[in-house]
C-alpha positions in Angstrom: -22.0 -0.4 -4.3 -20.4 -2.1 -6.9 -21.5 -5.7 -7.8 -19.8 -8.7 -6.8 -18.6 -9.4 -10.6 -15.9 -6.5 -10.2 -14.4 -7.8 -7.0 -14.3 -11.3 -8.4 -12.5 -9.8 -11.7 -10.2 -7.6 -9.9 -9.3 -10.7 -7.5 -8.6 -12.7 -10.6 -6.5 -10.0 -12.1 -4.4 -9.8 -9.0 -4.5 -13.5 -8.1 -5.8 -13.1 -4.7 -8.8 -14.2 -2.9 -11.9 -12.2 -3.4 -12.5 -11.4 0.5 -8.9 -9.5 0.2 -10.6 -7.3 -2.4 -13.6 -6.6 -1.1 -11.9 -5.6 2.5 -9.7 -3.1 0.2 -12.9 -2.0 -1.4 -14.7 -1.6 2.1 -11.7 0.1 3.5 -11.6 2.8 1.0 -15.3 3.8 1.7 -14.5 3.9 5.7 -11.6 6.2 4.9 -14.3 8.5 3.0 -16.6 8.1 5.6 -14.1 9.4 8.2 -12.8 12.0 5.6 -16.6 13.3 5.6 -17.2 13.6 9.4 -16.3 17.0 11.0 -15.4 16.0 14.0 -13.0 13.6 13.3 -11.5 14.5 9.7 -9.1 17.5 11.0 -8.0 15.7 14.0 -7.3 11.9 13.0 -3.8 11.1 11.4 -3.8 7.9 9.1 -0.9 5.6 9.4 0.3 2.1 9.4 0.6 -0.7 6.5 -2.6 0.3 5.2 -1.7 3.8 4.8 1.4 2.6 2.7 -1.0 0.9 0.3 -3.5 3.6 0.2 -1.4 6.8 -0.1 2.3 5.8 -0.8 2.3 2.7 -2.9 -0.7 2.0 -5.4 1.0 -1.5 -6.1 1.6 -3.0 -2.9 0.7 -5.7 -0.1 -3.1 -5.5 0.8 -3.8 -4.5 4.4 -6.7 -5.4 6.8 -7.1 -2.5 9.4 -6.7 1.0 9.7 -4.5 2.8 12.3 -4.9 6.4 13.4 -3.1 8.9 15.6 -5.7 11.0 17.6 -4.8 14.7 18.4 -7.4 14.4 21.5 -7.3 12.0 24.3 -10.9 13.0 24.7 -11.9 10.9 21.6 -10.1 7.6 22.8 -13.8 6.9 24.3 -16.1 4.1 23.8 -19.2 6.2 23.6 -17.9 8.8 21.7 -16.6 6.5 18.8 -19.9 4.4 18.9 -21.7 7.6 17.8 -19.5 8.8 15.5 -19.0 5.3 13.7 -23.1 5.1 13.8 -23.1 8.2 11.9 -19.9 7.2 9.6 -21.6 3.9 8.8 -25.0 5.2 7.6 -23.4 7.9 5.5 -21.5 5.1 3.8 -24.7 3.1 3.6 -26.5 5.7 1.9 -23.6 6.3 -0.7 -23.2 3.0 -1.5 -25.2 0.3 0.1 -22.5 -1.3 2.3 -24.1 -2.5 5.2 -22.6 -2.2 8.6 -24.4 -3.9 11.8 -25.3 -1.0 14.2 -25.4 -3.3 17.3 -22.0 -4.9 16.3 -19.8 -1.5 16.2 -17.3 -2.6 19.0 -14.7 -0.2 20.6 -12.7 -1.9 23.3 -10.6 0.7 25.3 -7.6 -0.9 27.2 -4.3 0.3 28.8 -1.0 0.4 26.4 2.2 -0.3 27.4 2.8 3.2 28.7 -0.5 3.0 30.3 -2.5 5.1 28.5 -5.9 4.4 26.9 -5.9 3.6 23.2 -8.9 1.5 21.4 -9.4 -1.6 19.2 -12.6 -1.4 17.2 -14.6 -3.8 14.6 -17.1 -2.7 12.1 -19.0 -6.0 11.1 -20.0 -5.4 7.4 -21.8 -6.9 4.4 -20.1 -6.0 1.2 -20.4 -7.0 -2.7 -20.0 -10.7 -1.9 -22.7 -10.8 1.0 -21.1 -13.6 2.7 -23.6 -15.9 5.1 -22.8 -16.7 8.4 -20.5 -14.5 10.3 -19.5 -11.3 8.8 -16.0 -9.8 8.2 -14.7 -6.9 9.8 -12.8 -3.6 9.5 -10.2 -3.1 12.6 -9.8 0.1 13.9 -6.5 0.7 16.2 -6.4 4.4 17.9 -4.5 6.0 19.9 -3.6 9.4 21.3 -0.1 8.2 23.2 2.0 8.6 20.0 4.9 11.2 19.2 4.4 13.2 15.9 7.4 14.4 14.9 6.5 15.7 11.4 3.1 17.4 10.6 0.5 15.2 8.8 -0.4 16.1 5.3 -3.3 16.1 3.3 -3.4 12.9 1.1 -5.1 11.2 -2.0 -6.8 8.0 -1.1 -5.9 5.0 -3.7 -10.0 3.6 -4.4 -9.8 1.9 -7.9 -13.3 0.9 -8.0 -16.2 2.0 -10.1 -17.9 3.6 -7.7 -15.0 5.8 -6.4 -16.2 9.6 -5.2 -16.1 11.8 -8.3 -14.4 14.1 -5.8 -11.7 11.7 -4.6 -10.9 10.7 -0.9 -8.4 12.8 0.8 -7.5 12.3 4.6 -4.8 13.8 6.8 -1.8 11.2 6.9 1.5 10.6 8.3 4.3 11.9 5.9 6.2 9.6 3.8 9.6 10.1 6.5 7.4 9.9 9.2 5.7 6.9 8.2 9.2 5.3 7.2 10.5 6.0 10.5 7.8 4.3 12.3 8.1 1.4 10.4 11.7 1.0 11.3 10.7 1.8 14.7 8.1 -1.1 14.6 10.4 -3.6 12.8 13.0 -3.1 15.8 10.2 -3.3 18.6 8.1 -6.3 17.3 9.9 -7.8 14.5 6.8 -8.5 12.3 7.5 -9.9 8.6 5.1 -7.3 7.5 7.5 -4.4 9.0 10.3 -5.9 7.3 8.4 -6.1 4.0 7.4 -2.4 4.3 11.0 -0.9 5.6 12.6 -2.4 2.4 9.8 -1.4 0.3 10.2 2.2 1.5 13.8 2.0 1.2 13.5 1.1 -2.5 11.5 4.3 -3.1 13.4 6.9 -5.4 12.1 9.7 -2.7 13.8 7.9 -0.1 17.5 8.4 -1.3 18.3 11.4 -0.4 16.2 11.4 2.8 18.5 9.3 5.1 19.1 11.8 7.6 15.4 13.2 8.0 14.3 9.4 8.4 17.0 8.5 11.1 16.4 12.0 13.4 12.5 11.0 13.1 13.3 7.4 13.9 15.6 8.9 17.2 12.7 10.8 18.5 10.1 8.1 18.1 12.5 5.3 19.5 12.9 7.6 22.5 9.4 8.6 23.4 9.1 4.8 23.5 12.3 4.6 25.2 13.6 1.9 22.9 16.9 1.7 21.3 17.7 2.5 17.7 17.5 -0.6 15.6 20.6 -1.7 13.8 21.4 -4.8 11.4 23.2 -6.2 14.8 20.0 -6.0 17.0 17.6 -7.2 14.5 19.3 -10.8 14.3 17.4 -11.9 17.5 13.9 -11.5 15.0 15.4 -13.3 12.3 14.2 -17.0 13.1 10.8 -15.5 13.7 10.5 -13.5 11.0 11.5 -16.3 8.6 9.1 -18.7 10.3 6.1 -16.3 10.0 7.0 -14.9 6.7 4.6 -16.7 4.6 1.5 -17.1 7.3 1.2 -13.2 8.0 2.2 -12.1 4.1 1.2 -14.7 1.6 -2.9 -13.8 1.8 -2.1 -10.3 1.3 0.2 -10.8 -1.9 -0.3 -12.4 -5.5 3.2 -13.9 -4.9 4.9 -14.1 -2.0 8.5 -12.9 -2.3 11.4 -15.4 -0.6 12.3 -14.0 2.9 15.9 -13.6 1.9 15.3 -11.0 -0.8 13.9 -9.1 2.1 16.4 -9.8 5.1 19.7 -9.5 2.8 18.7 -6.0 1.9 18.9 -4.9 5.8 22.8 -4.5 6.0 22.6 -2.2 3.1 19.4 -0.6 4.6 21.1 0.6 7.8 24.7 1.2 6.2 22.3 4.0 4.2 20.3 4.9 7.2 23.4 5.5 9.3 25.2 7.5 6.7 27.8 5.0 6.1 27.1 4.7 2.3 25.1 6.7 0.0 22.5 4.8 -2.6 22.6 6.3 -6.0 19.6 6.2 -7.9 19.8 3.8 -11.0 19.4 5.0 -14.6 16.8 4.4 -16.9 17.1 1.0 -19.6 19.2 3.0 -22.3 17.3 1.1 -24.9 13.8 2.1 -23.6 13.1 4.9 -25.7 9.8 6.8 -26.3 7.4 8.4 -23.9 7.3 7.2 -20.6 3.8 5.9 -19.6 3.0 5.7 -15.8 -0.7 5.9 -15.6 -2.7 5.1 -12.3 -4.4 1.6 -12.0 -7.8 3.2 -13.5 -5.8 4.9 -16.0 -5.3 1.9 -18.6 -8.7 2.0 -20.4 -7.7 5.6 -22.0 -4.3 3.9 -23.6 -6.6 0.9 -25.1 -4.7 -1.5 -22.7 -7.4 -2.4 -20.2 -7.8 -6.2 -19.4 -4.2 -6.9 -20.0 -2.4 -8.0 -17.1 -0.2 -4.9 -16.5 -0.9 -4.7 -12.6 0.3 -8.2 -12.5 3.6 -7.2 -13.9 3.6 -3.9 -11.9 3.5 -5.7 -8.6 6.3 -8.0 -9.7 8.5 -5.1 -10.5 7.8 -3.2 -7.1 8.7 -6.6 -5.6 11.8 -7.4 -7.9 10.1 -10.4 -8.9 10.5 -12.0 -12.2 7.3 -12.3 -14.6 6.5 -15.5 -16.6 5.2 -13.6 -19.7 2.7 -15.5 -22.2 2.9 -13.4 -25.5 1.8 -13.5 -29.1 4.3 -12.4 -32.0 3.5 -10.7 -35.1 3.1 -14.1 -36.8 0.5 -15.0 -33.9 2.8 -17.7 -32.5 2.5 -17.9 -28.6 5.4 -18.5 -26.3 6.1 -18.1 -22.8 9.4 -16.5 -21.7 10.8 -14.9 -18.3 11.4 -11.2 -17.8 12.8 -8.5 -15.8 10.0 -5.8 -16.0 11.1 -2.2 -16.0 9.2 0.3 -18.0 6.1 1.2 -20.5 6.9 3.5 -23.2 4.9 4.6 -26.0 6.8 4.1 -29.4 6.9 6.5 -32.3 4.0 4.3 -33.8 1.9 5.1 -31.0 1.9 1.6 -29.2 2.7 0.7 -25.7 5.5 -1.0 -25.3 6.9 -2.9 -22.1 10.6 -3.1 -21.7 12.2 -5.6 -20.1 15.6 -7.9 -19.6 15.3 -11.5 -20.6 16.2 -13.6 -17.5 18.1 -16.3 -19.4 20.7 -13.4 -20.3 19.1 -12.9 -23.6 19.2 -9.2 -23.2 16.8 -6.3 -23.5 13.4 -6.7 -25.2 10.2 -4.8 -26.1 6.8 -6.5 -26.1 3.9 -4.7 -27.1 1.1 -4.7 -24.5 -1.8 -5.7 -27.0 -0.2 -8.7 -27.8 0.4 -9.8 -24.1 -2.1 -12.9 -23.3 -1.1 -13.2 -19.7 1.5 -12.6 -16.8 2.3 -14.9 -13.7 4.5 -13.7 -10.8 7.2 -15.8 -9.9 9.2 -16.2 -6.7 12.4 -15.8 -8.6 13.9 -12.6 -7.3 16.1 -10.1 -9.1 18.6 -7.2 -8.5 17.3 -4.3 -10.7 19.8 -3.1 -13.4 18.0 -0.2 -14.8 15.5 2.1 -12.8 12.0 0.4 -12.3 9.4 2.8 -13.9 6.0 1.3 -13.4 4.9 3.0 -10.7 2.6 6.0 -11.3 4.5 8.0 -8.6 1.5 9.0 -6.5 2.4 11.6 -3.7 0.7 13.8 -1.2 -1.2 16.2 -2.6 -1.3 19.2 0.1 0.5 20.3 2.9 -1.9 20.4 6.2 -1.3 20.2 10.1 -5.2 21.2 11.2 -7.2 21.6 8.3 -9.9 19.6 7.1 -10.0 17.8 4.0 -12.7 19.7 2.5 -16.6 20.8 2.9 -17.7 18.7 -0.1 -19.2 15.2 0.2 -18.2 12.5 -2.0 -21.2 11.1 -3.8 -21.6 7.8 -5.6 -20.9 7.7 -9.3 -24.1 6.2 -11.2 
């Protein structure tokens, strides 16, 4: 198990509460345990907001639960799940020292809207922060009553912590198009701020640009299965007041800085025009003045570049959410100043320096900043419309197609 200090430091880097980072850490190990368990690893498909964070977006909102679609309704059973998760949590404890209370593994079976059984589970844990009093819990939402349109795919899980399994973590997960369609259906059905946040961020991804037809066809099948109308910009107007009222309360604790509600809501007409085939959305060009080798490491890859400890993650989060950054910088003469920027890309110069290429928010044009001279960065709530392609994501993707196969026989081990 990582120590308390790593949780505190990462929380400080991301401007989040330590409890949020600890839960993300524990979620990663629960996913490792599920991937390691022979009875469920090839029969459960990971989906939902945590799937977006752990599979599709490295820099994203933090989530609090694990959603799965199960191949067999026979596994939607409290006794079966209690036995399986007793084994999984014992394995996690052996690997990491994260303690789960065996007598508090809760699995409540209930009838969903269609009258079929689903499960809400709770796994209470004691992690690196070792809280006193009531323990935090990982929530599990499990159902076998779901229409999966596309085959699930074997996906690499993002787990940027010091004790990450050396072989990685791989779970069966919804394909990009499927999780996109699922989020649009959920936005139309329940009108949650998290769904609005997710839909707009999925729409902004480069890999979505040419796939509107696939997303719409998948969405139609998923809505038909649940006897729901396909959402539209007009039908979502009924949810606007509630979405805006709940925007801060449902999202602020999951994000370093809450983007303005309008910066997401106002994207919906463009999104539905794209989805319905009424307009095409072209990819933006790279910044014309951002020369040199493009640098796109994963979150754990900055150490090799010699830029560990710099506030790159804060900048990448801001870029992903189209928010400007207040950058504190030391120039060649040693003078410190703060300037507001729109971040676009990291490039290695001919001299070997890693440069952050940006636009000045005050209209001052293109600027490049040596990363080793960046002192601090703060995400603002000042949204921007990108002029150039944002190239600060590592571009993680699904690693292999697999509709039924298990993630592999090797067990993840602690890194010592």
